[in-house]
C-alpha positions as CSV (number, residue, x, y, z in Angstrom):
1,M,-116.2,59.1,-39.6
2,T,-113.4,57.2,-38.0
3,R,-114.5,54.0,-36.5
4,C,-114.8,54.0,-32.7
5,R,-112.5,51.6,-31.4
6,D,-112.9,51.6,-27.5
7,V,-114.9,52.9,-24.7
8,E,-113.2,56.3,-24.9
9,A,-114.4,56.7,-28.5
10,M,-117.8,55.3,-27.4
11,R,-118.0,58.2,-25.0
12,V,-117.6,60.7,-27.6
13,C,-120.4,59.4,-29.8
14,K,-123.7,61.3,-29.6
15,D,-126.1,58.6,-29.1
16,R,-126.4,55.0,-29.0
17,E,-127.6,54.4,-32.3
18,E,-124.4,55.8,-33.6
19,W,-122.3,53.6,-31.5
20,L,-124.2,50.8,-32.6
21,A,-123.5,51.4,-36.2
22,L,-119.9,51.7,-35.7
23,T,-118.9,48.8,-33.5
24,D,-119.9,45.4,-32.8
25,E,-119.4,45.9,-29.3
26,P,-122.5,47.1,-27.2
27,P,-122.1,50.1,-25.2
28,Q,-122.6,50.1,-21.4
29,P,-125.7,52.3,-21.2
30,D,-126.4,52.6,-17.7
31,E,-122.9,53.4,-16.7
32,D,-121.5,55.3,-19.6
33,K,-124.7,57.3,-20.8
34,D,-123.9,60.1,-18.5
35,V,-120.3,60.2,-18.4
36,Y,-118.8,63.5,-19.2
37,S,-116.8,63.6,-22.5
38,P,-114.2,66.6,-22.7
39,F,-113.4,66.2,-26.3
40,A,-117.1,66.6,-27.2
41,M,-117.2,69.9,-25.2
42,R,-114.3,71.5,-26.6
43,R,-114.5,74.3,-28.8
44,V,-111.3,75.2,-30.5
45,K,-111.4,78.0,-33.2
46,H,-108.3,76.8,-35.2
47,P,-108.0,73.2,-34.7
48,N,-104.8,71.2,-35.6
49,T,-105.1,67.9,-38.0
50,D,-103.2,64.9,-36.8
51,A,-100.4,65.6,-39.5
52,G,-100.0,69.3,-38.2
53,A,-99.9,68.0,-34.5
54,V,-97.0,65.6,-35.6
55,A,-95.2,68.3,-37.3
56,H,-95.5,70.6,-34.2
57,M,-94.3,67.7,-31.8
58,L,-91.3,66.9,-34.2
59,K,-90.3,70.8,-34.3
60,G,-90.9,70.8,-30.4
61,S,-88.6,67.7,-29.7
62,I,-86.0,68.2,-32.4
63,G,-83.9,71.4,-31.8
64,T,-80.1,72.1,-31.5
65,G,-79.8,69.2,-29.1
66,I,-79.5,66.5,-31.6
67,L,-76.3,68.2,-32.9
68,A,-74.8,67.2,-29.6
69,M,-75.7,63.4,-29.8
70,P,-72.4,62.5,-31.2
71,N,-70.8,64.2,-28.3
72,A,-73.2,62.4,-26.1
73,F,-72.2,59.0,-27.7
74,M,-68.5,59.8,-27.3
75,N,-69.1,60.0,-23.5
76,A,-71.0,56.9,-23.4
77,G,-69.7,54.7,-26.1
78,L,-71.5,53.2,-29.1
79,V,-73.5,50.3,-27.2
80,V,-74.2,52.2,-24.1
81,G,-75.1,55.2,-26.0
82,A,-77.4,53.3,-28.3
83,V,-79.2,51.7,-25.4
84,G,-79.2,54.7,-23.4
85,T,-81.0,56.7,-26.0
86,V,-83.8,54.2,-26.3
87,V,-84.2,54.2,-22.4
88,V,-84.1,58.0,-22.1
89,G,-86.5,58.4,-25.2
90,F,-88.9,55.9,-23.6
91,V,-89.1,57.5,-20.2
92,C,-89.2,60.8,-21.7
93,F,-92.1,60.2,-23.8
94,H,-93.9,57.8,-21.3
95,C,-93.9,60.9,-19.2
96,V,-95.6,62.9,-21.7
97,H,-98.3,60.1,-22.1
98,I,-98.8,60.0,-18.1
99,L,-99.4,63.7,-18.2
100,V,-101.9,63.8,-21.2
101,K,-103.5,60.8,-19.5
102,S,-103.7,62.5,-16.1
103,A,-105.3,65.5,-17.9
104,H,-107.9,63.5,-19.5
105,I,-108.7,61.8,-16.2
106,L,-109.1,65.0,-14.4
107,C,-111.1,66.5,-17.1
108,K,-113.6,64.0,-16.8
109,R,-113.8,63.6,-13.3
110,E,-114.2,67.6,-12.9
111,K,-116.2,68.1,-16.1
112,I,-113.8,70.3,-17.4
113,P,-113.1,70.6,-21.4
114,S,-109.4,70.9,-21.1
115,L,-106.5,71.5,-19.1
116,D,-103.1,73.1,-19.6
117,Y,-100.1,71.7,-17.8
118,A,-100.2,73.8,-14.7
119,E,-103.8,73.3,-14.5
120,T,-103.3,69.7,-14.5
121,A,-100.6,69.9,-11.8
122,E,-102.9,72.3,-9.6
123,L,-106.1,70.0,-10.0
124,A,-104.2,66.6,-9.4
125,F,-103.1,68.1,-6.1
126,K,-106.3,69.7,-5.2
127,T,-108.2,66.3,-5.6
128,G,-105.2,64.1,-4.5
129,P,-103.6,63.3,-1.3
130,V,-105.8,65.2,1.5
131,R,-102.5,66.4,3.4
132,L,-101.2,68.0,0.2
133,R,-104.2,69.8,-1.0
134,N,-103.1,73.1,0.3
135,L,-100.2,73.0,-2.0
136,S,-102.2,72.9,-5.5
137,G,-102.0,76.5,-6.0
138,F,-98.1,76.4,-5.4
139,C,-97.8,73.3,-7.6
140,G,-99.4,75.3,-10.5
141,K,-97.5,78.4,-10.3
142,F,-94.2,76.2,-9.9
143,V,-94.9,74.7,-13.3
144,N,-95.7,77.9,-15.1
145,W,-92.6,79.7,-14.1
146,T,-90.5,76.6,-14.5
147,L,-91.7,76.2,-18.1
148,I,-91.4,80.2,-18.6
149,C,-87.8,80.7,-17.5
150,G,-86.8,77.2,-19.3
151,Y,-88.2,78.3,-22.6
152,Y,-87.3,81.9,-22.7
153,T,-83.7,81.0,-21.7
154,A,-83.4,78.0,-24.2
155,L,-84.5,80.2,-27.0
156,S,-81.5,82.5,-26.5
157,V,-79.5,79.1,-27.4
158,Y,-81.2,79.1,-30.8
159,V,-80.4,82.6,-31.5
160,V,-76.8,82.2,-30.9
161,F,-76.5,78.9,-32.7
162,I,-78.2,80.5,-35.7
163,A,-75.9,83.6,-35.6
164,T,-72.9,81.5,-35.1
165,S,-73.7,79.4,-38.2
166,I,-74.4,82.4,-40.4
167,K,-70.9,83.9,-39.5
168,Q,-68.9,80.6,-40.3
169,V,-70.3,80.9,-43.6
170,A,-69.5,84.6,-43.9
171,D,-66.0,84.3,-42.6
172,Y,-65.7,81.6,-45.2
173,Y,-66.8,83.8,-48.1
174,Y,-65.2,86.8,-46.8
175,P,-61.8,85.8,-45.7
176,T,-60.6,89.6,-45.6
177,T,-62.6,90.4,-42.6
178,V,-61.4,87.3,-40.9
179,Q,-57.4,88.2,-41.7
180,E,-58.2,91.6,-40.1
181,G,-59.5,90.0,-37.0
182,N,-62.2,87.6,-36.2
183,G,-64.5,89.0,-39.0
184,I,-67.9,90.8,-38.1
185,N,-68.6,90.2,-34.4
186,V,-71.1,87.3,-33.7
187,R,-73.2,89.9,-31.7
188,L,-73.9,91.8,-34.8
189,Y,-75.3,88.8,-36.4
190,I,-77.5,88.1,-33.4
191,L,-78.8,91.8,-33.6
192,M,-79.5,91.4,-37.4
193,L,-81.8,88.5,-36.5
194,L,-84.1,90.6,-34.4
195,P,-86.8,91.7,-37.2
196,F,-87.3,88.0,-38.2
197,L,-87.8,86.7,-35.0
198,C,-90.3,89.8,-34.0
199,A,-92.4,88.8,-36.8
200,L,-92.5,85.1,-36.0
201,G,-93.1,85.9,-32.2
202,L,-96.2,87.8,-33.2
203,I,-98.1,84.9,-34.6
204,R,-100.6,83.8,-32.2
205,N,-102.6,80.8,-33.5
206,L,-100.7,77.3,-33.7
207,R,-102.7,76.7,-37.0
208,Y,-100.5,79.5,-38.6
209,L,-97.4,78.1,-37.6
210,V,-98.0,74.6,-39.2
211,P,-96.6,76.0,-42.8
212,F,-93.3,77.2,-40.8
213,S,-93.2,73.9,-39.1
214,T,-93.5,71.8,-42.3
215,I,-90.9,73.9,-43.9
216,A,-88.5,73.7,-41.1
217,N,-88.9,69.8,-41.2
218,L,-88.1,69.8,-45.1
219,F,-85.0,72.0,-44.1
220,I,-83.8,69.9,-41.3
221,V,-84.3,66.8,-43.3
222,G,-82.0,68.3,-46.0
223,G,-79.5,69.5,-43.4
224,F,-79.3,66.1,-41.7
225,A,-79.3,64.3,-45.2
226,I,-76.2,66.3,-46.0
227,T,-74.8,65.9,-42.6
228,L,-75.4,62.2,-42.8
229,Y,-73.5,62.0,-46.0
230,Y,-70.5,63.3,-44.6
231,L,-70.8,61.1,-41.8
232,F,-71.2,57.8,-43.8
233,T,-68.1,58.9,-46.1
234,D,-65.2,56.8,-45.4
235,I,-66.8,55.7,-42.0
236,P,-64.3,53.4,-40.0
237,S,-65.0,50.1,-38.4
238,P,-66.9,50.2,-34.9
239,D,-64.0,48.2,-33.6
240,E,-62.2,51.5,-33.8
241,R,-64.4,53.2,-31.1
242,N,-65.5,52.5,-27.6
243,Y,-68.4,50.6,-26.9
244,T,-68.8,51.7,-23.3
245,G,-67.7,55.1,-22.1
246,S,-66.1,56.0,-18.8
247,P,-68.4,56.3,-15.7
248,E,-67.6,60.1,-15.4
249,G,-69.0,60.2,-18.8
250,L,-72.4,59.0,-18.1
251,P,-73.8,62.0,-16.4
252,I,-72.9,64.1,-19.4
253,F,-74.7,61.7,-21.7
254,F,-77.8,61.5,-19.8
255,S,-78.2,65.3,-19.2
256,T,-77.5,65.9,-23.0
257,V,-80.0,63.3,-24.2
258,I,-82.6,64.7,-21.7
259,F,-81.9,68.2,-22.5
260,A,-82.3,67.2,-26.4
261,M,-85.2,65.1,-26.5
262,E,-87.7,67.0,-24.1
263,G,-90.5,69.2,-25.4
264,I,-93.1,68.4,-23.2
265,G,-94.2,72.3,-22.9
266,V,-95.5,72.1,-26.4
267,V,-97.6,68.7,-25.6
268,M,-100.6,70.4,-23.6
269,P,-101.3,73.4,-26.0
270,L,-101.0,70.9,-29.0
271,E,-103.5,68.3,-27.3
272,N,-106.0,71.1,-26.5
273,S,-105.8,72.3,-30.2
274,M,-106.5,69.2,-31.7
275,K,-109.3,68.5,-34.2
276,N,-109.3,65.1,-32.7
277,P,-107.6,65.0,-29.5
278,G,-108.5,61.2,-28.9
279,H,-105.7,60.6,-31.8
280,F,-102.9,62.1,-29.6
281,L,-102.7,58.8,-27.4
282,G,-103.0,55.3,-28.5
283,C,-101.5,53.1,-31.3
284,P,-100.7,54.5,-33.8
285,G,-101.1,58.0,-32.4
286,V,-99.5,61.5,-32.4
287,L,-97.4,60.8,-29.6
288,N,-96.0,57.1,-30.7
289,V,-95.4,58.3,-34.2
290,T,-93.4,61.3,-32.8
291,M,-91.5,59.1,-30.2
292,A,-90.6,56.7,-33.0
293,V,-89.1,59.2,-35.5
294,V,-87.3,61.3,-32.8
295,V,-85.6,58.2,-31.0
296,L,-84.6,56.8,-34.4
297,L,-83.1,60.3,-35.3
298,F,-81.3,60.9,-32.4
299,G,-79.7,57.5,-32.0
300,V,-78.6,57.5,-35.7
301,M,-77.0,61.0,-35.2
302,G,-75.2,60.1,-32.2
303,F,-74.0,56.7,-33.3
304,V,-72.8,57.5,-36.8
305,G,-71.5,60.9,-35.9
306,Y,-69.4,59.3,-32.9
307,L,-68.2,56.5,-35.3
308,K,-67.0,58.8,-37.7
309,F,-64.9,61.4,-35.7
310,G,-64.4,59.2,-32.6
311,E,-62.8,61.4,-29.8
312,N,-62.5,64.3,-32.0
313,T,-66.2,64.7,-31.8
314,R,-67.0,68.3,-31.1
315,A,-70.0,69.6,-29.1
316,S,-72.1,70.3,-32.3
317,I,-71.6,67.8,-35.1
318,T,-71.8,70.5,-37.6
319,L,-68.3,71.8,-36.3
320,N,-66.8,68.8,-37.6
321,L,-67.8,69.3,-41.0
322,P,-65.4,70.7,-43.6
323,T,-65.3,74.6,-43.6
324,E,-64.3,74.8,-47.2
325,N,-66.9,72.7,-48.6
326,I,-70.1,74.4,-50.1
327,L,-72.1,71.4,-49.4
328,A,-71.2,71.4,-45.7
329,Q,-72.0,75.0,-45.3
330,T,-75.4,74.4,-46.9
331,A,-75.9,72.1,-44.2
332,K,-75.1,74.6,-41.7
333,L,-77.6,77.1,-43.3
334,L,-80.4,74.5,-43.7
335,I,-80.2,73.6,-40.0
336,S,-79.9,77.2,-39.1
337,A,-82.9,78.0,-41.2
338,S,-85.0,75.1,-39.6
339,I,-84.1,76.3,-36.2
340,L,-85.4,79.9,-37.1
341,L,-88.6,79.0,-38.4
342,T,-89.2,76.9,-35.3
343,F,-88.5,80.0,-33.1
344,G,-92.4,80.8,-33.5
345,L,-93.5,77.4,-32.0
346,Q,-91.0,77.3,-29.2
347,F,-91.9,81.0,-28.3
348,F,-95.7,80.2,-28.5
349,V,-95.4,77.8,-25.3
350,P,-93.9,80.4,-22.6
351,T,-96.2,83.4,-24.1
352,D,-99.3,81.3,-23.9
353,I,-98.5,80.7,-20.2
354,S,-97.2,84.2,-19.5
355,W,-99.6,86.6,-21.3
356,P,-102.9,85.6,-19.4
357,M,-101.2,86.1,-16.0
358,I,-100.9,90.0,-17.4
359,E,-103.7,90.2,-19.7
360,K,-106.1,89.9,-16.5
361,H,-104.7,93.4,-15.4
362,V,-105.2,95.1,-18.6
363,R,-108.3,96.8,-20.0
364,E,-110.1,95.3,-22.7
365,R,-109.5,98.2,-25.3
366,W,-105.6,97.9,-24.8
367,K,-105.3,94.1,-24.7
368,N,-104.5,93.5,-28.3
369,I,-102.0,96.2,-28.6
370,L,-100.3,95.4,-25.2
371,Q,-100.2,91.7,-26.3
372,N,-98.0,92.9,-29.4
373,V,-95.8,95.1,-27.3
374,Y,-95.4,92.3,-24.9
375,R,-94.4,89.7,-27.4
376,I,-92.0,92.0,-29.2
377,S,-90.3,93.1,-25.7
378,M,-89.8,89.4,-24.8
379,V,-88.3,88.8,-28.1
380,T,-86.0,91.6,-27.6
381,A,-85.1,90.5,-24.2
382,I,-84.1,87.0,-25.6
383,V,-82.0,88.6,-28.4
384,L,-80.4,91.1,-25.7
385,L,-79.5,88.1,-23.4
386,A,-77.9,86.2,-26.4
387,T,-76.1,89.5,-27.3
388,A,-74.8,90.1,-23.8
389,V,-73.6,86.3,-23.6
390,P,-72.9,84.5,-27.0
391,N,-71.5,81.7,-25.7
392,L,-74.5,80.3,-23.8
393,G,-73.6,76.6,-23.8
394,P,-72.6,76.1,-19.9
395,I,-75.2,78.4,-18.9
396,I,-77.9,76.8,-21.0
397,S,-76.6,73.2,-20.0
398,L,-77.3,74.1,-16.4
399,V,-80.7,75.5,-16.8
400,G,-81.8,72.7,-19.4
401,S,-80.6,70.1,-17.0
402,V,-82.4,71.5,-14.1
403,V,-85.6,72.6,-16.2
404,Y,-86.1,69.5,-18.2
405,S,-85.2,67.1,-15.5
406,I,-88.0,68.8,-13.4
407,I,-90.7,69.6,-15.9
408,G,-90.2,66.7,-18.1
409,L,-89.7,63.7,-15.7
410,L,-90.1,64.6,-12.4
411,C,-93.5,66.5,-12.5
412,P,-95.6,64.3,-14.8
413,A,-94.6,61.3,-12.2
414,V,-95.7,63.3,-9.4
415,I,-98.9,64.4,-11.1
416,E,-100.0,61.0,-12.3
417,T,-99.5,59.6,-8.5
418,A,-101.4,62.5,-7.2
419,T,-104.3,62.0,-9.7
420,C,-104.5,58.3,-9.2
421,W,-104.0,58.5,-5.1
422,E,-107.6,58.4,-4.1
423,H,-108.9,56.2,-6.7
424,G,-106.4,53.5,-6.8
425,L,-102.6,53.0,-7.8
426,G,-103.1,49.5,-9.4
427,R,-102.4,46.1,-8.0
428,W,-99.3,46.2,-5.3
429,N,-99.3,49.9,-5.9
430,W,-97.3,49.4,-9.1
431,L,-97.8,53.0,-10.2
432,L,-96.4,54.5,-7.2
433,W,-93.2,52.2,-7.4
434,K,-93.2,53.1,-11.0
435,N,-93.4,56.7,-10.6
436,L,-90.9,56.8,-7.8
437,L,-88.1,55.2,-9.9
438,I,-89.0,57.9,-12.5
439,I,-88.4,60.6,-9.9
440,L,-85.4,59.1,-8.5
441,F,-83.8,58.9,-12.2
442,A,-84.9,62.7,-12.5
443,L,-83.2,63.7,-9.4
444,V,-79.9,61.8,-10.6
445,A,-79.8,63.7,-13.7
446,L,-80.7,67.1,-11.7
447,V,-77.8,66.5,-9.5
448,T,-75.2,65.3,-12.0
449,G,-76.3,67.7,-14.5
450,T,-75.9,70.8,-12.2
451,Y,-72.5,69.5,-11.2
452,I,-71.1,69.3,-14.3
453,S,-72.6,72.5,-15.8
454,V,-71.2,74.4,-12.8
455,G,-68.0,72.8,-13.3
456,D,-67.8,73.9,-17.0
457,I,-68.9,77.4,-16.1
458,I,-66.0,77.7,-13.3
459,K,-63.6,76.6,-15.9
460,Q,-64.7,78.9,-18.8
461,Y,-65.5,82.1,-16.8
């Protein structure tokens, strides 16, 4: 058994003798004996190991957005981009930390085994400031619908990216079709993905998605390795690039990094399904390991990508790779395959939120069949949306900036404030001031990201 290291672990131990056998620190019997332990009360049919949780967190945080990091660095410069990536990464993962911590506090306070994101928001306001308790129901629904709309819409980006990458490779190997026109329409490639996406969308248990996440991680590592090979070949001197960008480029940088890094919707389902949920936070923990890997990957990709291609850096770094080179085409296919395999995990989050709202209105005998119908219908809707507008970049940038600045930054800060409002905000109310800074940062990202995205949509359409 893993050694108990703190009071939290002590509360999970079954009795005083077990605790004394595992640690030199005596427990507080009168105070801690009857403290409710949500971890001990959880009953999970298919629990995830720590390694499985890390794999899911990595795939939840690393998506197509990382390929836009060099373009983000182009707008910020090498130094500002590097520092900004670390700062944004810290803020994003800190918000994940305070969300999970708030859920743990509320679980113990209300004697509930587990809470999802919306339940945490609702309960935080229900037990928070007296004047705002009537808003608890609205807060829960707001979080749910924001997550649902954001994730389902973002999945269309994945579909378009996969189809576009396949089309690039196909156009290279079948130049006749390109000479006759533009080759096979990208919409046909999108429709051809439908059977594979439906199969992934029908997987209901996170445990069964672990192999796909593991394979996807291997593929994306291979794709990134090849991409980095091209980036490090004949790399110019940093003196040839800008160390700082223009003030007008900073909003683009921050909105891109926030959109790329955020995977907060995956957090609560993963934490609730872990075999050892106490390992999610802490040092080292699932969250800290994931944060270190994600920030490092994003920083390296952005820094080296901009250093290599400079002001010619494209929206996706794969577009800068030589189209006639087989190795470059392999990188595009590996990254596309990785994104395809992660579709099931990304689809799990909004479906896990939206299906229970429908399930309560369905008779027991029809629930299994109708859930399959619902999943296939939503995958089909995602594919049809991608088919209708195969260039979703500006639209998804708008939705991403709005959704992730709210759901990834603003909401966790508000939830922690409400959770601790009646029980102390720390010395000099430092929790309140800290969260106000996060809220301000989220609002700035929201306004600037929306402004830029709307401008791009007007220019293109």
